[in-house]
Structure formats: structure tokens, C-alpha cells
C-alpha positions, 0 to 999 in steps of 0.5 A, a space after each residue: 544550514 542542512 541537516 540530513 536525518 537518519 535514513 534506511 537503505 536496504 543493503 541489497 540495493 547499495 551496489 546498484 544505487 552507488 553504481 548510478 551515484 544515487 547512494 546519498 540523499 542529495 543525489 537521489 533527490 536531484 535525480 529527474 524521475 518520470 512523474 505519474 502526474 504533477 505533484 500534489 500541492 497541499 498541506 503547505 507543500 507538495 508530494 509526488 511519485 514517479 518511476 525510475 529505471 536503472 540499468 544494472 550490469 548482468 541483470 534486468 533493469 531495476 524498476 523503482 518507484 520514487 516518492 518525494 515530498 517537501 513540507 508535506 507533514 501530518 501534525 500529531 501530538 509528537 509533531 504539533 507544528 511542522 508535522 511528520 512526513 506522511 511517507 514516514 507512516 507508509 515506510 513504517 507500515 511497509 516494514 510491518 507488513 514485511 515482518 509479518 510475511 504479507 506482500 507489499 512493495 520492498 523498501 529500497 530507501 527511506 530518508 528525510 532531510 531538513 535544509 533552510 527550513 524545508 522538510 523533505 522526505 523520500 520513499 523509494 520502493 521496488 516494482 512488484 514483479 508479475 503483480 497486476 492491480 485488482 482494478 484491471 483484473 475485475 472486468 475479466 472476472 466473470 470469465 474466470 472458471 468457477 473454482 478459480 474464482 472461489 479460491 482467489 476470493 478465499 486467498 484475498 479475504 484471508 490476506 485482508 484479514 491477516 492485514 487487519 489482525 496486525 491492528 491496521 486499517 488501510 483506509 483506502 482499500 480500493 481495488 487499485 491498491 490491491 495487487 494480485 499475482 496468480 489465481 486460485 489457491 496460489 494467488 498472492 495479494 500485495 498491499 500498496 499505498 499505505 500512506 493513510 494506514 494506521 493502527 486502530 483498536 477493534 477488529 470490527 471497526 477496521 473491518 467495517 471501514 475497509 470492507 465497506 470501501 472494498 465492496 463499494 468499488 467492486 460492483 462486478 462481484 455477485 451477492 453470492 460472491 460477496 457473502 462468500 468473501 465475508 465468510 472467508 474473511 471471518 473463517 466461518 461457514 455460518 454467520 452468527 447474529 453479530 456477523 450478520 449485523 456487521 455484514 448489513 453495516 458493511 452493505 449500508 456503508 458501501 452504498 453511501 
């Protein structure tokens, strides 16, 4: 027996999905996609992500990222047995960021289905146009003009702080999960891979966890630039005694 659960479809994408016969769960689930890598087999099921390009009349092709998973749930007090699809958390976080004005992939579809005891979920997002992941930008960082470096650092730090002020911790804040469009004062930062993100009380704990991970994976930044980033994040010109303690904790955690 099949049960299709409530789903979300962005109205702006209804027409192109219908044009390709992909406006229902079964059709979208059955559609072949180009996997980035073989789906992960864990949690008693599997989960994978691929790319789907749809030709749309009188427009540029629509590039979508399709995440599919089966029996790949995270147990919680609300879902102690089968667990809740991990993509559901990511869907909710993406909607939170959109409502707060933070850049992130736009959700096209989120849907769940249960058939013959198999729990399935799909999350479809639109490609981030003109963004590039920070990991690919880091090797050329040293060649950027000085003023452009400082302005970009400030923009990134302010957006990470905005993210944390929503009460969220990313838990995988690596350069490959941060996408940048433009440089300098107009730079825009987008967050991806929010599957592990969750609400966590206390700004300090969110800051220590995420900034330690980010520092660990950005060795190209100088000590001076790291200090500036931290000041921009806090919105201060001088660090207090507590701020300096936090910075030392971040440095020590990043060296683990």
C-alpha cells in the first residue's frame, strides 16, 4: 500500500515540472539523474544527490539538484523507530534562511512517500547562479587586492553571524559548503548542505563549533586576516577579555 505524504512545490516551478511530466512524486522519483557519486549506503538505507537539467521553452535550461533517499532517517523523540528523513531538516532550514533573507539554494520540491514500508524523501533545489564555492576561490586569495580582501572578509563574517543569530549551528561549515558571488562590499554568501544544521542554544557554542571548523579548513588565511574576520563577526573593533578567550578556544579546537 502506498501513501504519499504532504509535499511542498514552489509555484514558480509548477509549469516547467509539468512540461516534463515531473509534477508528481512517482515521476520525479523514477526520473534518472546524473549522480555526483554513488549513493551512500548507511542508516539502514541509502541517500544520494544528482543533477538534472530541464530544457524550458524560451528560457535558459533549468538546472536542478535532486536529492533522493530511502529508509535514511534520523531517530528523534518524535520519530523513535523509523526516524525522520534527514532531508526534511535541510528543507526546513532552507526555508528558514529564505525567510531571513540569507542566500541558499531555492527549494523547488520537497516530498515524502511511504510505499510497502519503504520511507522515501526527495529534496529538489535550484542551481545557485553565478556563485562559486569558497574552496575553489581560496587558492587565488593571495592575489586579491588588499581592500577587496577586507571587504569580502567583512561580508562573509557578517553573514555567518546572521546565520548564527537565527539560533542555528551549521555543523559542517567548510569552504566547500559556502558559496560566494562577487567580491568586496557587494559580495553575497550562500549556505549549502544544511542536512546537519540544527537549532542550538547559546551563541557562544554555535560560534565555537562552526568557526573552529571554518578556521581548520582555511589555512591560506593569515593570522591578521583571521583576527579581522573574528572582529567583523563580533562587530567590534577591540576584543574583550571574553572575546579573546573565545578566540583562543577556536584556535585550539581548529588544531585538533
